[in-house]
Backbone bond lengths (Angstrom), bond angles and torsions (degrees), N, CA, C in turn:
res aa  C-N    CA-C-N  psi(-1)  N-CA   C-N-CA  omega(-1)  CA-C   N-CA-C  phi
1 M - - - 1.456 - - 1.536 110.19 -
2 T 1.312 115.34 133.43 1.478 119.72 -178.98 1.527 110.05 -78.84
3 L 1.310 116.11 128.63 1.437 119.92 179.36 1.522 110.08 -83.22
4 K 1.350 115.23 136.07 1.460 119.21 175.54 1.517 109.26 -96.15
5 R 1.315 116.27 123.95 1.452 120.90 -177.26 1.546 110.77 -88.82
6 S 1.311 114.32 149.53 1.469 119.33 171.61 1.520 109.16 -70.13
7 Y 1.328 115.67 158.27 1.464 119.23 177.63 1.510 107.56 -138.22
8 S 1.309 114.35 156.56 1.456 119.71 -179.86 1.542 109.92 -94.51
9 A 1.321 115.81 152.86 1.449 120.16 179.07 1.513 108.95 -73.03
10 G 1.304 117.38 125.75 1.444 119.12 -175.26 1.496 115.99 -120.64
11 H 1.349 116.76 -48.14 1.460 120.66 -172.81 1.517 110.19 -141.82
12 F 1.336 113.99 159.20 1.462 121.47 176.21 1.530 109.36 -132.55
13 E 1.300 115.80 153.70 1.456 121.94 171.01 1.533 107.70 -130.67
14 L 1.327 115.32 128.73 1.463 121.18 -179.70 1.515 110.08 -107.55
15 Q 1.312 116.82 126.60 1.446 123.32 175.24 1.524 109.57 -114.35
16 I 1.323 117.44 137.12 1.456 122.92 175.76 1.523 106.69 -123.60
17 D 1.319 117.00 120.96 1.436 123.26 -179.87 1.524 112.26 50.01
18 G 1.309 115.61 42.52 1.458 121.00 175.81 1.497 116.58 84.57
19 H 1.347 116.88 -1.37 1.477 120.07 -178.30 1.544 109.08 -112.06
20 A 1.312 116.67 126.70 1.480 120.72 177.75 1.535 109.01 -71.64
21 T 1.323 117.18 132.54 1.455 121.18 177.26 1.527 110.04 -90.88
22 N 1.323 116.61 159.35 1.450 122.40 178.29 1.531 112.24 -94.23
23 A 1.331 117.00 0.98 1.458 119.72 -176.81 1.512 110.93 -66.97
24 Y 1.334 115.12 140.01 1.464 119.80 175.65 1.502 108.60 -77.57
25 L 1.329 117.74 116.73 1.463 123.71 -179.08 1.527 108.19 -96.18
26 K 1.332 115.47 110.34 1.473 119.70 -176.14 1.509 111.94 -82.89
27 S 1.318 119.21 -42.80 1.448 120.88 -176.30 1.531 110.77 -149.09
28 V 1.323 116.09 154.23 1.453 123.92 178.78 1.501 108.69 -136.04
29 E 1.349 115.83 137.56 1.457 118.82 179.73 1.523 109.46 -148.49
30 G 1.340 117.08 141.96 1.440 121.52 173.91 1.519 113.53 81.21
31 G 1.339 115.21 -159.13 1.441 121.19 -179.53 1.505 114.84 81.41
32 H 1.327 118.21 20.42 1.462 121.55 -178.96 1.513 110.80 -113.18
33 V 1.313 116.31 166.65 1.455 122.63 -176.84 1.534 109.12 -87.31
34 K 1.335 114.70 130.60 1.448 120.84 -179.21 1.538 109.22 -128.25
35 A 1.314 115.66 132.36 1.474 120.56 -177.92 1.514 111.14 -93.24
36 T 1.329 115.13 150.04 1.454 121.36 173.40 1.543 109.44 -96.93
37 M 1.293 116.96 132.46 1.455 121.30 -176.46 1.536 111.43 -103.52
38 V 1.346 116.38 141.87 1.450 121.59 172.31 1.531 109.46 -127.64
39 E 1.332 115.53 156.85 1.444 122.03 174.38 1.527 109.52 -114.99
40 E 1.321 116.94 135.12 1.454 121.38 178.57 1.527 110.18 -123.42
41 P 1.340 117.95 135.73 1.461 120.06 175.99 1.519 110.40 -74.50
42 V 1.318 117.06 138.63 1.442 121.76 -178.74 1.563 108.65 -133.07
43 G 1.323 115.84 132.80 1.475 120.36 172.76 1.515 113.63 77.11
44 P 1.345 115.62 174.03 1.476 121.57 -175.71 1.525 113.43 -69.78
45 H 1.309 117.51 -18.15 1.465 120.33 -178.99 1.519 113.70 -92.45
46 N 1.329 115.01 6.38 1.462 121.01 177.73 1.516 112.41 57.53
47 E 1.305 116.24 40.38 1.456 120.54 174.98 1.531 109.12 -70.31
48 R 1.301 114.80 149.91 1.477 119.02 -174.81 1.548 109.01 -107.64
49 V 1.299 113.27 131.09 1.481 120.28 176.99 1.514 107.56 -112.93
50 K 1.313 116.84 127.68 1.477 122.09 179.63 1.527 110.38 -102.40
51 H 1.332 114.59 140.57 1.457 119.28 172.94 1.529 108.50 -158.14
52 S 1.311 116.05 162.35 1.475 121.62 179.93 1.526 109.62 -85.51
53 T 1.321 114.46 152.56 1.470 120.45 179.28 1.531 107.45 -121.64
54 T 1.293 118.11 -106.94 1.463 121.28 179.44 1.544 109.67 -74.56
55 V 1.292 114.21 156.22 1.464 121.48 174.52 1.527 109.40 -118.10
56 D 1.296 114.57 152.80 1.448 119.97 -177.78 1.531 109.03 -136.22
57 I 1.305 117.29 148.38 1.469 122.06 175.98 1.517 108.73 -101.18
58 E 1.304 115.91 122.26 1.451 121.37 178.73 1.523 109.99 -66.78
59 P 1.338 118.50 147.35 1.469 119.40 173.83 1.504 110.52 -63.04
60 L 1.312 115.27 149.10 1.465 122.61 179.48 1.510 107.82 -97.83
61 S 1.325 117.15 120.46 1.460 122.77 -177.58 1.522 110.41 -105.44
62 L 1.318 116.22 129.62 1.465 122.27 -178.27 1.517 109.63 -125.67
63 D 1.316 116.28 137.60 1.484 122.76 167.76 1.533 106.42 -111.69
64 L 1.336 116.86 119.54 1.451 119.74 -176.04 1.505 110.75 -140.47
65 G 1.349 114.10 157.13 1.447 120.58 177.87 1.513 111.10 -69.38
66 I 1.321 116.89 142.14 1.453 121.33 -174.17 1.529 112.12 -75.63
67 S 1.337 117.67 -42.06 1.448 120.40 -163.08 1.545 114.52 -61.21
68 S 1.323 117.20 -33.18 1.482 119.15 -179.95 1.531 111.27 -113.87
69 A 1.314 116.28 21.89 1.473 119.97 -178.54 1.521 110.89 -93.77
70 D 1.348 116.84 39.74 1.472 118.57 -174.74 1.516 113.45 -62.28
71 H 1.347 118.49 -33.87 1.459 120.06 178.60 1.550 110.00 -62.96
72 I 1.311 116.13 -45.73 1.455 121.04 -179.28 1.524 110.88 -67.72
73 I 1.348 117.20 -44.67 1.460 120.79 -178.44 1.525 110.40 -64.84
74 K 1.315 117.36 -35.88 1.466 120.31 177.78 1.536 109.64 -66.63
75 W 1.308 116.02 -37.45 1.460 121.62 176.09 1.507 110.46 -62.32
76 I 1.330 116.86 -46.65 1.466 122.26 177.37 1.525 109.98 -61.29
77 Q 1.319 116.75 -43.03 1.462 122.02 -179.41 1.537 110.01 -57.32
78 A 1.322 117.67 -47.12 1.464 121.61 179.79 1.518 111.30 -63.25
79 S 1.319 116.09 -39.24 1.489 120.02 -179.35 1.527 110.33 -63.28
80 W 1.324 117.62 -42.45 1.464 119.88 179.86 1.506 111.03 -65.30
81 R 1.321 118.19 -27.01 1.460 122.81 178.31 1.500 111.68 -86.49
82 K 1.345 117.66 6.05 1.453 125.58 -177.55 1.517 113.40 60.63
83 K 1.338 113.93 29.42 1.463 120.78 169.48 1.515 107.32 -102.81
84 Y 1.301 114.28 79.21 1.457 121.18 -168.58 1.528 110.08 -72.13
85 N 1.314 115.09 109.07 1.461 122.03 178.54 1.494 110.30 -98.80
86 R 1.326 116.08 118.17 1.465 119.90 174.41 1.518 106.98 -85.67
87 R 1.325 115.82 126.40 1.459 119.77 -174.87 1.528 109.85 -117.21
88 N 1.339 113.10 152.13 1.455 121.71 171.38 1.523 108.11 -109.29
89 G 1.308 116.49 150.20 1.438 118.09 -179.34 1.517 112.60 -167.09
90 Q 1.304 114.21 -176.98 1.475 120.52 179.47 1.520 109.26 -153.29
91 I 1.320 113.64 139.59 1.467 121.68 171.65 1.503 108.18 -109.95
92 T 1.311 116.87 119.98 1.478 122.70 178.94 1.504 108.66 -102.59
93 H 1.318 116.68 124.63 1.458 122.65 175.36 1.529 107.48 -91.04
94 A 1.314 116.23 141.24 1.453 121.02 179.10 1.508 110.59 -139.40
95 D 1.341 115.64 157.73 1.489 118.93 176.73 1.516 108.98 -83.01
96 F 1.330 117.19 -173.11 1.451 120.44 -174.49 1.529 112.62 -71.45
97 D 1.318 117.23 -12.67 1.454 121.24 174.41 1.520 112.14 -95.02
98 L 1.348 115.53 9.20 1.479 123.16 177.85 1.518 113.71 72.90
99 Y 1.314 120.14 10.61 1.456 122.09 176.21 1.519 109.67 -76.08
100 R 1.330 116.25 134.74 1.452 121.36 -178.94 1.531 110.33 -66.90
101 T 1.353 116.21 133.85 1.433 120.73 179.35 1.536 113.81 -123.41
102 Y 1.339 116.98 -21.85 1.464 119.51 -176.15 1.531 108.27 -161.17
103 E 1.329 115.85 135.58 1.470 120.89 -179.98 1.535 109.33 -121.14
104 H 1.289 114.54 129.34 1.463 122.54 -175.42 1.518 108.28 -124.11
105 G 1.320 117.32 102.01 1.444 121.21 -178.37 1.519 112.09 -95.75
106 F 1.321 116.82 152.73 1.476 121.99 175.79 1.513 109.27 -141.17
107 S 1.319 116.62 153.25 1.480 120.18 -177.72 1.511 110.29 -142.87
108 N 1.356 113.76 155.08 1.484 123.10 -179.35 1.519 111.33 49.79
109 A 1.311 116.56 48.83 1.466 121.16 -174.78 1.526 111.80 -95.96
110 L 1.330 114.49 147.41 1.451 122.43 173.19 1.539 109.20 -119.78
111 I 1.321 115.45 146.01 1.465 119.71 173.11 1.512 108.69 -78.20
112 T 1.343 117.20 126.51 1.460 120.88 -179.08 1.514 113.56 -108.37
113 E 1.330 118.53 -20.65 1.462 121.94 177.50 1.515 109.97 -148.34
114 A 1.328 114.59 142.98 1.467 121.60 171.79 1.527 107.21 -135.27
115 T 1.324 116.69 114.05 1.460 122.31 179.89 1.499 110.11 -107.34
116 F 1.329 115.28 114.42 1.471 120.96 178.29 1.541 108.86 -89.75
117 P 1.315 116.78 137.64 1.478 120.66 -173.78 1.512 112.57 -70.30
118 A 1.318 113.71 160.20 1.482 119.49 175.43 1.501 109.58 -63.05
119 L 1.332 115.69 144.82 1.460 122.48 177.12 1.520 107.18 -110.93
120 D 1.329 116.33 130.83 1.464 121.91 -175.70 1.507 109.03 -145.80
121 G 1.338 116.56 121.30 1.448 119.98 -178.67 1.519 114.54 -60.56
122 S 1.332 117.81 -19.49 1.464 120.68 179.66 1.520 112.76 -99.83
123 A 1.325 119.15 3.34 1.460 122.42 -175.41 1.536 109.65 -67.86
124 K 1.332 114.37 141.11 1.475 120.30 -179.52 1.523 111.63 -115.80
125 D 1.300 117.55 -18.07 1.474 120.63 -176.40 1.521 110.51 -99.53
126 G 1.323 115.47 157.78 1.456 120.51 175.05 1.512 111.50 -75.76
127 T 1.301 117.34 165.97 1.463 121.53 179.42 1.513 109.30 -148.79
128 Y 1.332 117.25 176.28 1.435 120.53 -166.15 1.545 111.31 -139.77
129 L 1.302 113.66 154.17 1.460 121.89 172.99 1.519 109.02 -83.67
130 K 1.329 117.25 132.33 1.465 121.72 179.08 1.519 108.54 -107.03
131 V 1.330 116.27 128.26 1.444 122.60 -176.43 1.518 109.15 -129.62
132 K 1.351 115.46 137.38 1.463 119.51 171.28 1.519 108.19 -114.02
133 I 1.340 113.60 133.85 1.463 121.61 -178.83 1.527 108.54 -121.64
134 Q 1.333 116.04 134.41 1.475 120.13 175.78 1.499 110.58 -111.83
135 P 1.326 118.40 108.04 1.460 121.44 177.40 1.515 112.64 -87.05
136 E 1.323 116.03 161.33 1.457 120.75 172.02 1.532 112.30 -91.32
137 D 1.325 115.11 -20.55 1.465 119.83 179.04 1.522 109.47 -152.33
138 V 1.298 116.62 150.18 1.464 122.02 178.41 1.534 110.26 -137.23
139 S 1.306 115.62 160.20 1.474 121.71 175.35 1.534 107.91 -143.35
140 T 1.301 115.57 151.68 1.467 121.67 177.75 1.498 109.65 -136.17
141 S 1.341 116.10 147.96 1.463 120.33 177.87 1.521 108.03 -159.20
142 T 1.336 114.94 160.74 1.453 121.56 173.08 1.505 107.83 -114.05
143 P 1.319 120.07 123.06 1.466 121.76 -177.04 1.532 109.70 -62.24
144 T 1.348 114.33 143.83 1.457 119.45 178.30 1.516 112.68 -92.00
145 G 1.332 117.60 -24.17 1.467 120.26 -179.65 1.511 112.53 -88.16
146 R 1.327 115.30 -169.46 1.457 121.99 178.82 1.526 109.24 -119.94
147 S 1.341 116.51 62.77 1.464 120.91 -179.75 1.539 108.73 -101.05
148 R 1.298 115.41 158.27 1.438 121.79 -178.27 1.517 112.33 -112.83
149 I 1.333 116.13 153.67 1.441 119.77 170.68 1.546 108.36 -76.48
150 S 1.333 116.01 164.28 1.473 119.21 -173.81 1.524 111.06 -70.14
151 G 1.343 117.25 -35.55 1.464 119.09 -178.87 1.500 115.28 68.60
152 T 1.326 117.40 22.09 1.482 121.45 -179.27 1.494 110.39 -78.51
153 M 1.300 116.07 154.50 1.471 123.63 179.34 1.497 108.70 -141.95
154 G 1.331 117.07 135.36 1.436 121.45 -177.75 1.515 113.45 -66.07
155 M 1.316 116.49 154.34 1.461 121.05 179.59 1.523 112.48 -62.88
156 K 1.343 115.62 -29.21 1.466 120.17 -176.54 1.529 111.84 -89.31
157 Q 1.320 118.51 3.29 1.465 119.76 -170.24 1.517 112.47 -56.87
158 K 1.349 117.35 -39.98 1.465 118.64 -177.09 1.512 112.99 -95.93
159 M 1.346 117.08 9.42 1.472 118.63 -174.69 1.522 113.80 -72.77
160 W 1.313 118.01 -39.63 1.436 119.56 -168.83 1.532 111.65 -92.35
161 T 1.315 116.39 138.46 1.473 123.33 172.40 1.520 107.68 -131.10
162 P 1.342 118.68 153.02 1.455 120.49 -176.75 1.541 113.23 -71.27
163 S 1.320 118.22 -6.12 1.478 120.14 177.47 1.534 111.82 -88.36
164 A 1.347 116.74 -7.84 1.467 120.57 -176.99 1.514 110.25 -106.05
165 F 1.336 116.77 96.16 1.456 121.00 -179.53 1.525 109.82 -156.23
166 R 1.294 114.36 166.70 1.487 120.33 174.85 1.517 107.88 -143.46
167 F 1.330 115.17 131.54 1.467 121.90 179.19 1.511 109.60 -107.29
168 N 1.324 117.26 126.80 1.461 120.94 -175.88 1.539 110.19 -124.43
169 I 1.324 115.34 137.09 1.452 122.92 169.87 1.534 106.63 -130.64
170 D 1.321 117.06 123.72 1.461 120.72 -177.00 1.544 110.63 -58.87
171 G 1.338 114.63 129.10 1.447 120.58 179.18 1.511 114.64 89.57
172 I 1.329 117.43 -6.91 1.462 120.27 178.81 1.515 107.65 -127.86
173 D 1.322 116.08 85.06 1.478 121.58 -174.31 1.518 112.20 -62.53
174 E 1.356 117.15 -28.39 1.463 119.57 -177.34 1.521 113.63 -65.79
175 M 1.343 118.59 -13.33 1.448 120.08 -178.72 1.530 112.33 -64.15
176 R 1.313 117.18 -17.19 1.474 118.95 176.94 1.514 111.16 -67.20
177 F 1.346 117.92 -12.95 1.460 121.53 178.37 1.546 112.67 -91.76
178 V 1.326 117.02 6.34 1.465 119.32 176.23 1.523 109.10 -58.54
179 N 1.308 117.54 131.78 1.459 120.37 -177.26 1.526 113.36 -100.99
180 K 1.331 117.49 -14.19 1.449 119.48 -177.69 1.543 111.44 -154.24
181 I 1.318 115.38 138.16 1.461 122.45 171.99 1.526 106.84 -129.32
182 E 1.312 115.69 126.67 1.459 119.63 -177.62 1.556 110.59 -72.03
183 S 1.326 114.23 157.47 1.445 120.22 178.40 1.538 110.74 -59.53
184 F 1.330 117.17 146.24 1.450 120.32 179.65 1.539 110.07 -140.91
185 T 1.334 115.91 152.33 1.470 122.29 -175.45 1.497 110.10 -125.94
186 I 1.340 117.09 130.26 1.449 123.74 172.75 1.525 108.27 -100.89
187 K 1.313 116.67 127.08 1.490 120.10 -175.60 1.520 111.68 -113.30
188 Q 1.321 114.79 132.16 1.447 122.77 173.59 1.520 108.63 -102.16
189 G 1.334 116.89 113.25 1.457 119.44 178.85 1.505 111.74 -71.40
190 I 1.320 116.13 148.79 1.448 122.12 176.70 1.535 109.36 -134.32
191 K 1.302 116.10 156.66 1.461 123.06 174.26 1.518 108.22 -123.70
192 K 1.325 115.90 127.18 1.467 120.29 178.72 1.521 109.96 -92.51
193 H 1.335 114.72 132.55 1.467 120.21 -179.13 1.520 108.44 -120.48
194 Y 1.341 113.99 118.20 1.450 119.63 -179.32 1.532 109.72 -99.12
195 A 1.298 116.28 122.24 1.453 123.10 175.56 1.520 108.86 -107.17
196 G 1.321 117.36 141.57 1.460 120.89 -172.81 1.502 114.54 -60.09
197 Q 1.337 117.88 -30.84 1.461 120.17 -176.64 1.515 113.56 -85.18
198 H 1.337 118.06 -7.24 1.450 121.40 -177.83 1.529 111.13 -110.95
199 R 1.302 116.42 141.30 1.460 120.99 179.78 1.537 111.70 -74.01
200 F 1.339 115.32 -38.20 1.474 119.71 -178.14 1.509 110.44 -108.69
201 A 1.338 114.63 156.94 1.437 120.65 -178.07 1.524 111.81 -78.24
202 E 1.313 116.84 147.70 1.451 121.35 168.87 1.533 106.93 -84.66
203 I 1.334 116.00 146.22 1.477 119.27 178.66 1.506 110.08 -117.49
204 E 1.315 114.71 140.23 1.464 121.97 178.94 1.540 109.11 -129.48
205 P 1.340 117.26 136.18 1.470 121.08 179.99 1.511 111.48 -70.16
206 T 1.329 115.49 145.57 1.464 120.83 174.20 1.531 109.59 -120.93
207 K 1.316 118.58 -125.13 1.454 120.09 -175.07 1.534 112.74 -87.25
208 I 1.318 116.50 157.26 1.458 123.21 175.26 1.538 108.52 -104.92
209 E 1.322 116.24 133.58 1.454 120.77 179.13 1.530 109.48 -109.86
210 F 1.350 115.26 115.09 1.448 121.04 176.08 1.524 108.78 -94.46
211 P 1.325 117.98 131.45 1.480 121.07 -172.04 1.528 113.10 -84.30
212 N 1.315 115.15 169.07 1.456 121.28 167.51 1.526 109.58 -75.50
213 L 1.300 116.27 156.26 1.468 122.52 177.27 1.520 109.62 -113.31
214 S 1.319 115.47 138.48 1.470 121.35 177.93 1.508 109.87 -128.11
215 G 1.311 116.74 144.02 1.450 120.42 -179.92 1.515 111.47 -162.69
216 T 1.325 115.23 -176.99 1.462 121.15 -179.46 1.521 110.65 -134.73
217 I 1.324 115.65 151.95 1.447 122.14 -179.39 1.535 108.44 -148.33
218 G 1.329 116.93 147.10 1.459 121.44 -179.48 1.534 113.24 -63.36
219 F 1.302 117.62 147.36 1.480 123.58 -178.17 1.524 111.36 -54.95
220 E 1.330 117.03 -36.37 1.469 119.37 -173.55 1.520 112.29 -70.82
221 H 1.349 118.42 -6.15 1.465 120.72 -177.61 1.517 114.08 -119.11
222 V 1.337 118.25 21.49 1.457 120.42 -171.90 1.530 114.49 -106.21
223 G 1.336 117.58 11.10 1.461 120.15 -177.38 1.523 113.35 -56.72
224 S 1.329 117.20 -56.07 1.482 120.78 -178.77 1.503 110.97 -68.59
225 L 1.319 117.78 -31.97 1.459 121.20 178.96 1.527 110.21 -66.79
226 M 1.319 117.59 -39.26 1.457 121.13 178.83 1.534 111.35 -68.30
227 K 1.339 115.85 -34.49 1.468 118.31 176.78 1.535 109.98 -66.56
228 W 1.326 116.99 -41.46 1.465 120.94 177.90 1.546 109.17 -61.70
229 H 1.303 116.96 -41.50 1.472 121.44 177.95 1.525 110.84 -63.18
230 K 1.327 116.71 -42.28 1.470 121.34 179.80 1.523 111.19 -65.16
231 D 1.335 116.09 -41.34 1.473 119.97 -177.83 1.536 112.50 -70.53
232 T 1.316 116.38 -43.14 1.463 120.40 -171.32 1.532 113.46 -95.29
233 V 1.315 116.83 -54.17 1.467 119.21 -176.57 1.531 111.52 -74.20
234 M 1.343 116.45 -48.65 1.452 119.72 -178.66 1.523 112.20 -83.39
235 G 1.349 116.47 -36.48 1.480 119.95 -175.66 1.511 115.04 -89.03
236 G 1.319 117.86 -12.18 1.464 120.22 174.89 1.532 114.70 83.27
237 Q 1.337 118.14 13.29 1.460 118.99 176.54 1.540 110.16 -81.40
238 C 1.306 114.34 76.63 1.472 120.87 -171.12 1.521 114.89 -103.99
239 E 1.336 117.36 3.78 1.455 120.12 -179.08 1.529 109.47 -63.92
240 S 1.324 115.18 158.93 1.461 120.55 -174.36 1.528 114.16 -62.31
241 H 1.340 117.41 -24.66 1.477 118.74 179.61 1.525 111.37 -74.66
242 H 1.338 117.43 -9.62 1.469 120.26 174.65 1.542 111.24 -90.90
243 H 1.319 117.28 -6.23 1.466 119.60 177.23 1.519 110.02 -76.00
244 K 1.297 116.75 158.82 1.455 121.57 -174.09 1.510 110.61 -121.62
245 T 1.323 115.61 171.09 1.445 122.51 171.70 1.536 108.60 -113.44
246 G 1.323 115.51 162.82 1.446 118.88 -179.33 1.519 110.95 -168.02
247 S 1.317 116.43 -164.39 1.456 120.68 179.98 1.533 110.02 -165.03
248 I 1.307 115.25 156.00 1.466 123.87 169.15 1.509 106.01 -115.52
249 E 1.315 117.68 116.78 1.462 122.70 -179.89 1.505 110.32 -101.37
250 Y 1.339 115.91 128.62 1.466 121.67 175.17 1.512 107.08 -97.31
251 L 1.329 116.60 115.91 1.467 123.32 -167.46 1.529 111.64 -103.74
252 S 1.350 113.69 158.86 1.449 121.07 171.14 1.538 108.20 -71.95
253 P 1.337 119.96 163.47 1.468 121.47 -177.05 1.534 114.30 -57.04
254 D 1.330 118.13 -30.65 1.457 119.18 178.76 1.537 113.06 -85.19
255 R 1.331 116.20 2.30 1.475 123.58 177.89 1.523 113.76 63.34
256 K 1.324 118.22 17.42 1.454 121.17 -177.31 1.523 111.90 -100.18
257 Q 1.316 118.52 -16.20 1.445 122.27 -175.57 1.524 110.39 -128.01
258 T 1.337 115.37 135.33 1.458 120.59 173.71 1.522 109.67 -90.43
259 I 1.332 116.14 114.16 1.476 120.23 -179.36 1.536 109.25 -69.07
260 F 1.318 116.27 -49.28 1.471 121.44 169.24 1.518 106.97 -162.11
261 A 1.311 116.14 168.86 1.469 120.92 -176.11 1.544 108.74 -137.96
262 I 1.314 114.33 154.00 1.471 121.44 170.47 1.523 106.42 -111.48
263 N 1.325 115.79 114.27 1.455 120.64 178.61 1.523 110.77 -83.23
264 L 1.300 116.90 139.13 1.463 123.01 -174.78 1.535 109.78 -115.39
265 F 1.329 116.63 133.51 1.468 121.89 -179.15 1.514 110.13 -127.44
266 G 1.328 115.00 143.00 1.454 120.12 179.69 1.527 112.60 63.87
267 V 1.333 114.67 52.19 1.464 120.31 -177.00 1.546 109.39 -89.61
268 G 1.306 115.64 130.40 1.462 121.49 177.15 1.507 111.48 -131.09
269 L 1.306 117.31 150.74 1.469 121.85 -178.42 1.535 109.77 -89.92
270 L 1.326 115.47 132.14 1.454 121.98 178.81 1.514 112.75 -104.16
271 N 1.317 116.35 -37.98 1.464 119.77 -173.63 1.535 109.46 -155.86
272 L 1.311 114.86 146.05 1.460 122.39 174.19 1.514 107.50 -148.23
273 A 1.319 116.53 118.20 1.462 120.69 -175.36 1.522 110.26 -155.37
274 P 1.353 117.63 150.44 1.442 119.71 176.99 1.541 111.87 -64.27
275 M 1.311 115.29 144.26 1.449 119.28 174.17 1.546 110.36 -72.87
276 T 1.320 115.69 155.89 1.459 119.90 178.54 1.511 110.16 -58.36
277 A 1.315 115.94 130.11 1.488 120.78 -178.40 1.530 109.12 -130.74
278 T 1.304 114.68 153.27 1.462 121.36 179.43 1.535 110.07 -114.40
279 A 1.311 115.80 138.68 1.458 119.93 -179.37 1.530 110.95 -59.13
280 N 1.334 116.02 141.14 1.463 123.95 176.42 1.552 112.70 64.08
281 S 1.310 116.71 17.46 1.476 118.19 176.34 1.518 109.09 -85.59
282 D 1.339 115.04 161.01 1.449 119.46 -178.40 1.519 112.70 -100.16
283 Q 1.324 118.18 15.88 1.445 121.64 -179.57 1.540 110.69 -79.88
284 I 1.327 115.35 152.89 1.476 120.80 178.92 1.518 108.94 -76.92
285 K 1.313 116.46 135.57 1.449 121.87 -178.24 1.551 109.01 -74.79
286 R 1.333 116.65 126.79 1.472 120.35 -175.00 1.538 110.07 -134.11
287 M 1.318 114.46 157.21 1.441 123.38 172.31 1.555 108.86 -105.49
288 K 1.320 116.23 143.16 1.443 120.97 174.54 1.521 108.58 -106.30
289 F 1.325 116.70 136.89 1.479 120.93 178.63 1.507 110.42 -125.67
290 D 1.318 115.54 152.13 1.453 123.53 173.20 1.522 107.91 -128.79
291 M 1.339 115.52 133.35 1.466 120.54 -178.39 1.523 109.30 -132.49
292 F 1.340 115.98 145.93 1.462 119.10 170.75 1.528 109.15 -97.53
293 V 1.297 116.04 155.87 1.465 122.74 -179.22 1.524 107.97 -134.14
294 H 1.349 116.52 127.79 1.453 120.28 178.70 1.535 111.54 -73.12
295 H 1.314 115.89 -41.07 1.465 119.69 -172.22 1.516 109.77 -154.55
296 M 1.334 116.27 147.98 1.441 123.13 176.25 1.539 110.06 -127.66
297 E 1.310 115.17 149.69 1.455 120.85 172.78 1.514 109.40 -140.24
298 I 1.310 115.72 146.83 1.467 121.86 -179.84 1.531 109.22 -94.04
299 D 1.308 116.09 129.02 1.483 123.37 172.78 1.516 106.43 -104.74
300 G 1.305 116.02 106.51 1.474 120.22 -174.56 1.504 115.66 -105.28
301 K 1.338 117.41 27.06 1.459 119.30 -177.01 1.534 111.70 -58.38
302 G 1.336 117.10 -36.70 1.456 120.37 -177.82 1.516 112.56 -68.42
303 L 1.334 117.22 -19.20 1.455 121.37 176.75 1.527 111.95 -97.86
304 G 1.322 116.06 8.47 1.469 119.37 179.87 1.509 113.03 72.08
305 M 1.350 117.05 25.57 1.443 120.51 -175.78 1.518 113.45 -88.50
306 E 1.334 118.42 -16.81 1.443 119.47 -175.39 1.534 108.90 -135.57
């Protein structure tokens, strides 16, 4: 009898609507069918009988490289514009020799979360875009043949690092000196509809939640920011015409090219305060700011999306 050896997880291939993407897929989690269990009393002795009732599909969570994730970013872009595109796709798991070991298909899926990584001018390590996808149906299989995934990688895959960015707020030029922006998540609400004749729920999009943004900037560059805080937060000039526009630009390592940008609309200041500091420390004195954003849009010209 031939022994089957265990293998380690090595590589993934992501396909969207039949097209393989070049994005580097770091990790995959969820996206499987899970049953709900109930207990029912039976007989005079109150014995309990367990059985499954409704089933649910867990959201599929992906960590992937930003620079060549144009298919995913375009999908996110359409979702933010309320052009809800339901996509079909497949994640193929492969061993370190790129041989296919497991295929995980999904259909009629919507993006429910997009988490953009923290940006830090002193960061040295790479980071990844986190996406959650909610499908209406899934399938799994183990390939019977010995075929390999393509193992292709986009030319831009290694271009972006979290230290290469630029933060812009119209009318406040000093914002280009922001040294850090914390990670933020945009959430697409969904409503699950269970019909008696269907095993799985139908999903419908609801509202989009755009988060607040938080970051830090050196004390020597906060003059205009403090005036904005004085006028709006302290002075009460909170009407919509006092809100600003801006953008977060994701730059190439030489800072000469914008890979893509997130445009910000209806930006208002919530808080501006010095960060905690210790006497006689050698750390740079910085201010922390919090801003709300009414709406965001992705500008993907650098990825060839528009």
